[in-house]
C-alpha positions, 0 to 999 in steps of 0.5 A: 976663763970663759967669764974673763973672755966674755968680759973682754968681749963686752968691754971691746963692744962697749968701747966701739959702740958706747951707750947712746941716747935717742930723743924723739919729739912728736906731738908735743911729747918727747920720748927717749930711747937708750941704744945699748952697746949690744943693740948697736952691735946687733944692728951693725951686724945686720947692716953689714950682712945687708950691705954684703948681700947687696954687693954680692947680688950686684956683682952676680947680676953684672957677671951674668949680664956680661956672660949673656952679652958674650953668648949673644955676641957668640951666637950672632957671630955663629949665625953670620958665619953660617950665612956666609958659608951658605952664600959661599956654597950657593955661589960655588954651585952657581959657578959649577953650573956655569962651568958645566954649561960652558963645558957642555955647550959653550954657547946657545948655538952649541947647546942647541946642536947638542939637543938636536943630536940627542933628538936624532939619536932618540928618534933612531931608537923610538922608530923601532918601537913603531907598531908595538902595542902601547908604545905610542902612548907610553913614549909620547913626549910631554909638551914644552912650555913655549913661554920659557926663555930660549935657554930654559926651553932647551934645557927643558927639552934635554930633560924630556929627552932623558925622561923619554930614554928612561921610558923607552928602556922601562917599556921595552924591559917591562914588555919583554918580561911579560912576554917571557912570563907568557912563554913560561906559562906555555911551558917554553924556555924564553931564552930559546926565542929571545934572539930570533928577532931582527933587533936594532943596529944600536943594540950591544954597541960599544958605548964610545963607538956609539957616542961617536956614531951618534954625536952625543955624550957617552952617558946618553949613548949608554942609555940609548944602548941599554934601551936598544938592547932591551928593545932587541930582546923584546922584538925577538920575543915579540916576533917569536910569539907571533908564530906560536899558537897563542890564539883561540880556535873558537869564540863563544864556545865551552871547554870540555875534555882537557889534555891528559888521561881520561875515560874513553867515552865509547869503552870507558877505559882509561885513555890519553887525550892529546888535545883540548875539546871545545863544545859549540853549535854545529858549523861554529867557525874555527880559526887558525891560532897562529900564522902558518902553512896548511900541511894537511886537509882530509880525513884521519882515522878517529879524527874525522875531517881534519885541518893541520897547520905547520907554524914553523920552528917545530910547532903544529896545530890540529883541528879535528871532527870538522863539518867542512873546510875553508882552506886547502893544503899548501895554503898560507893562513894568517892568525885568526883566519877562518879555516873550518866549521865545527862538526861531529865527524870521526870518533865523536859523541857530539858536535865539538872541536878537538884541538891539538898543539904539537912541538917537534912531533910531541903533543903539548897541553893546549890549555897552557898555550891558551892561558899564555895567549890570554895573558899576552892579549891582556898585556 
């Protein structure tokens, strides 16, 4: 059966590809080649395969070229759409800025008036910082570039006004916090002293009322109010600190016995020491550690020659073992004013100052006040 099928296939190939003869003449010689049906069939197969490959590869090449062209066109369309969106967004921002400028100012003259009103409001708050250490340098306005066009100069001034309000608020809040820390170092509650200042009329105001009063927008009025409130708290603490004995009673002396229980230098028994001692040369100047009124000048048992100063609000300081006095009872003294000279009077083993701080009739540790005073001076 298989031989019959093979014979039929051979006859079919022989009919399609009959035996052919190929003669080639070269160099005076003639050569003949016999192309059998089998050889022709194989050649036809290879030729068909080559033609098929050529057609398929050409088709794929054309397909990918068309696909790449479509992708490039799609990318171009996407880039164009992005560009159009960017231009539209930029135009929208420009339109919004123009609308805001028109709504807020309306004209160059209106814009200038807005800046002037803001400047007046800013001047009102900044004048309350006058005399506060470091305020002048911290709140100085930055110069405006005169080469800018008028509108840009006005906007530059507005931006500087915003920065100055921020600096005023930060300065007041920062200094108030440093003063609060000084009070805590002295063992005092800062909340009890924060409200004792003269404050500022702009503090704790309703924003709408303040905006109407100053003629500025509510956002700017709110920032002015915040700065004024922080300033008011700082002023209260500042004013209170000026009447608290944060100063040093001597200069160039050495701290010796401190506050608390110690062994008495005379009988060596434990005894509570109610002050801070400073050792120095005879007649070393003694200074008031805060402003106040001299309440006593004279001799007290154990203390020798004494000067006592009433600073108000329950604060009192005592300076003992003095050689001489420079003040009299009832006299008002200022901070760092000389009041006496160091000596060795009373129950004393050598030339020194015995310094006490009292609040509401109870002795306090002077070292805490000295530390707080040093912190206030440094800041």
